[in-house]
C-alpha positions as CSV (number, residue, x, y, z in Angstrom):
1,M,-137.5,-117.4,-29.5
2,R,-136.4,-115.1,-26.7
3,N,-138.7,-112.3,-27.9
4,K,-141.8,-114.5,-27.9
5,V,-144.2,-114.5,-25.0
6,S,-145.7,-117.8,-24.1
7,V,-149.0,-118.4,-22.3
8,L,-147.2,-119.7,-19.2
9,F,-145.0,-116.6,-19.1
10,L,-148.1,-114.4,-19.4
11,L,-149.8,-116.3,-16.6
12,A,-146.8,-116.0,-14.4
13,G,-146.7,-112.3,-15.0
14,V,-150.4,-111.8,-14.1
15,L,-150.0,-113.9,-10.9
16,F,-146.9,-111.9,-10.0
17,A,-148.7,-108.6,-10.3
18,S,-151.7,-109.9,-8.5
19,C,-149.7,-111.0,-5.5
20,L,-148.1,-107.6,-5.3
21,L,-151.4,-105.8,-5.5
22,I,-153.0,-107.9,-2.9
23,S,-150.0,-107.7,-0.6
24,N,-150.1,-103.9,-0.7
25,I,-153.7,-103.8,0.3
26,L,-153.1,-106.3,3.1
27,A,-150.2,-104.2,4.3
28,S,-152.6,-101.6,5.8
29,K,-153.1,-104.0,8.7
30,I,-150.4,-104.9,11.2
31,I,-150.7,-108.4,12.6
32,M,-149.1,-110.3,15.4
33,I,-147.1,-113.5,14.7
34,G,-146.2,-114.8,18.1
35,P,-144.5,-111.9,19.9
36,W,-143.6,-110.1,16.7
37,S,-145.6,-107.6,14.6
38,A,-145.6,-107.4,10.8
39,P,-147.7,-106.0,8.0
40,A,-150.4,-108.5,6.9
41,G,-148.9,-108.4,3.4
42,V,-146.3,-110.9,4.6
43,L,-149.1,-113.6,4.2
44,I,-148.9,-113.4,0.4
45,F,-145.9,-111.3,-0.6
46,P,-143.5,-114.2,-0.5
47,L,-145.4,-115.8,-3.4
48,A,-144.3,-112.9,-5.6
49,Y,-140.6,-113.7,-4.9
50,I,-141.2,-117.4,-5.6
51,I,-142.7,-116.4,-9.0
52,N,-139.8,-114.1,-9.6
53,D,-137.5,-117.0,-9.0
54,V,-139.4,-119.2,-11.5
55,I,-139.3,-116.5,-14.1
56,A,-135.6,-115.7,-13.7
57,E,-134.8,-119.4,-13.6
58,V,-136.8,-120.4,-16.7
59,W,-136.9,-117.3,-18.9
60,G,-133.9,-115.3,-17.6
61,Y,-133.2,-111.9,-16.1
62,A,-134.4,-109.9,-19.1
63,K,-137.9,-111.4,-18.9
64,A,-137.9,-111.0,-15.1
65,R,-137.0,-107.3,-15.6
66,L,-140.0,-106.9,-17.9
67,I,-142.4,-108.5,-15.3
68,I,-140.9,-106.4,-12.5
69,W,-141.6,-103.2,-14.3
70,A,-145.1,-104.4,-15.2
71,G,-145.8,-105.1,-11.6
72,F,-144.6,-101.6,-10.7
73,G,-147.0,-100.2,-13.3
74,V,-149.9,-102.2,-12.0
75,N,-149.3,-101.1,-8.4
76,L,-148.7,-97.4,-9.3
77,L,-151.9,-97.4,-11.3
78,A,-153.9,-99.0,-8.5
79,A,-152.5,-96.5,-6.0
80,L,-153.5,-93.5,-8.2
81,F,-157.1,-94.8,-8.8
82,F,-157.5,-95.6,-5.1
83,M,-156.6,-92.0,-4.3
84,L,-159.0,-90.8,-7.0
85,A,-161.9,-92.9,-5.7
86,I,-161.3,-91.6,-2.2
87,Q,-161.3,-88.0,-3.3
88,L,-164.5,-88.3,-5.3
89,P,-167.7,-87.4,-3.2
90,A,-169.5,-90.4,-1.8
91,A,-173.2,-91.1,-2.5
92,P,-175.4,-89.8,0.3
93,F,-176.4,-93.3,1.3
94,Y,-172.8,-94.7,1.4
95,Q,-171.8,-95.2,5.0
96,S,-168.4,-96.8,4.5
97,Q,-166.2,-93.9,3.3
98,E,-164.0,-93.9,6.4
99,A,-163.4,-97.6,6.2
100,F,-162.8,-97.4,2.5
101,Q,-160.2,-94.7,3.0
102,T,-158.5,-96.6,5.9
103,I,-158.0,-99.7,3.8
104,L,-157.1,-98.2,0.4
105,G,-155.9,-94.7,1.3
106,S,-152.4,-95.5,2.2
107,S,-150.4,-92.3,2.7
108,T,-147.9,-91.1,0.1
109,R,-145.2,-92.3,2.4
110,I,-146.5,-95.8,2.5
111,V,-147.0,-96.0,-1.3
112,F,-143.5,-94.6,-1.9
113,A,-142.0,-97.1,0.6
114,S,-143.8,-100.0,-0.9
115,L,-142.8,-99.2,-4.5
116,M,-139.2,-98.5,-3.7
117,A,-138.8,-101.6,-1.6
118,Y,-140.5,-103.7,-4.2
119,M,-138.2,-102.4,-7.0
120,V,-134.9,-102.9,-5.1
121,G,-135.9,-106.2,-3.6
122,S,-137.3,-107.7,-6.9
123,F,-134.3,-106.7,-9.0
124,L,-131.9,-107.8,-6.4
125,N,-133.6,-111.2,-6.2
126,A,-133.6,-111.7,-10.0
127,Y,-130.0,-110.5,-10.3
128,V,-128.7,-112.9,-7.6
129,M,-130.7,-115.8,-9.1
130,S,-129.3,-115.1,-12.6
131,R,-125.7,-114.6,-11.5
132,F,-125.7,-117.5,-9.2
133,K,-127.1,-119.8,-11.9
134,L,-124.1,-118.9,-14.2
135,M,-121.7,-119.5,-11.3
136,T,-123.1,-122.9,-10.5
137,K,-123.7,-123.8,-14.2
138,G,-127.3,-124.4,-13.5
139,K,-126.9,-126.6,-10.5
140,N,-128.2,-126.2,-6.9
141,F,-131.5,-124.5,-7.7
142,S,-132.7,-124.8,-4.1
143,L,-129.6,-123.0,-2.8
144,R,-129.9,-120.3,-5.5
145,A,-133.6,-119.8,-4.6
146,I,-132.9,-119.4,-0.9
147,V,-129.9,-117.1,-1.3
148,S,-131.7,-114.9,-3.8
149,T,-134.7,-114.7,-1.5
150,L,-132.6,-113.8,1.5
151,A,-131.0,-111.0,-0.5
152,G,-134.3,-109.7,-2.1
153,E,-136.6,-110.1,0.9
154,G,-133.9,-108.7,3.3
155,A,-133.5,-105.5,1.2
156,D,-137.3,-105.2,0.7
157,S,-138.1,-105.5,4.4
158,L,-135.3,-103.1,5.4
159,I,-136.3,-100.4,2.8
160,F,-140.1,-100.7,3.3
161,I,-140.1,-100.7,7.1
162,C,-137.6,-97.9,7.4
163,I,-139.3,-95.5,4.9
164,A,-142.8,-96.3,6.1
165,F,-142.5,-96.5,9.9
166,V,-139.3,-94.8,11.2
167,G,-140.5,-91.9,13.4
168,I,-143.9,-93.6,13.8
169,F,-143.1,-96.7,15.8
170,P,-140.3,-97.2,18.4
171,L,-136.9,-98.4,17.2
172,P,-137.3,-101.9,18.8
173,V,-140.6,-102.3,17.0
174,I,-139.0,-101.3,13.7
175,L,-136.1,-103.7,14.1
176,G,-138.5,-106.5,15.1
177,M,-140.7,-105.9,12.0
178,I,-137.7,-105.9,9.7
179,V,-136.3,-109.2,11.1
180,T,-139.7,-110.8,11.3
181,Q,-140.6,-110.0,7.7
182,A,-137.3,-111.1,6.3
183,L,-137.3,-114.4,8.3
184,L,-140.9,-115.3,7.7
185,K,-140.6,-114.7,4.0
186,T,-137.4,-116.8,3.8
187,V,-139.0,-119.6,5.8
188,Y,-142.0,-119.5,3.5
189,E,-139.7,-119.9,0.5
190,I,-137.9,-122.9,2.1
191,L,-141.2,-124.6,3.1
192,V,-142.6,-124.4,-0.5
193,L,-139.2,-125.1,-2.1
194,P,-140.2,-128.6,-3.1
195,L,-143.3,-127.3,-4.9
196,T,-141.2,-124.5,-6.5
197,Y,-138.7,-127.1,-7.8
198,V,-141.5,-129.2,-9.3
199,V,-143.0,-126.1,-11.0
200,V,-139.7,-125.0,-12.4
201,T,-138.9,-128.4,-13.8
202,K,-142.4,-128.8,-15.3
203,V,-142.3,-125.3,-16.9
204,K,-138.9,-125.9,-18.3
205,S,-140.1,-129.1,-19.9
206,I,-143.2,-127.5,-21.4
207,E,-141.4,-124.4,-22.6
208,G,-138.4,-126.3,-23.8
209,I,-136.1,-123.6,-22.4
210,D,-133.6,-123.2,-19.7
211,T,-132.1,-119.7,-20.0
212,F,-128.5,-118.8,-19.0
213,D,-127.9,-115.0,-18.9
214,E,-124.5,-115.0,-20.6
215,N,-125.0,-111.8,-22.7
216,V,-127.7,-110.0,-20.7
217,S,-127.4,-106.5,-19.4
218,Y,-128.4,-106.2,-15.7
219,N,-129.3,-102.5,-16.1
220,P,-132.9,-102.4,-14.7
221,F,-133.8,-99.8,-17.3
222,R,-132.7,-101.8,-20.4
223,L,-136.2,-102.7,-21.4
224,K,-135.4,-103.0,-25.1
225,Q,-133.5,-106.2,-24.3
226,V,-136.2,-108.8,-23.6
């Protein structure tokens, strides 16, 4: 049963990867939220963590690990083809090369920052969710979701902002972006928590499963264990 992939799990994985891809494209723009600045990816990226919570809660850490690596592969593939498309000569009548490159041509530094932050944050989120579930014997889903998001989003924001922007923006701006991203993403999680709870409950009912990771390896590279 554990090794089977359901339609709902497949859809959750596709949505997870889609949110990551969209957030990386949006991250090329810095927006103002009140007095604070943050990459525009903050608008959709929290959805990826909510889906991560659902996957870890319903199907367990091993399935979440598979989806996290799948998301990594999708984003790496997208980055490589973006770079390839930028390098290929444009048609003589195409007038948007500069805009195209600005939006999709993130520097190697930005791509590396995004991928590293994503991997650490996503695995930390899934790990905390899984371990906390065992500790609470499956109770207090809301608290588990918030704590895991704080851990994952905090690590993600810290790693991404530091790798991507240290030396480019002043330190106060860097610190502001880290705090703003982490807080906004966590607030986002809290606001949609009632919906997340309904989704988790419904999916558990449909799938007939509620996984507890009692014998699961938390090694991120243990892909054979699904």
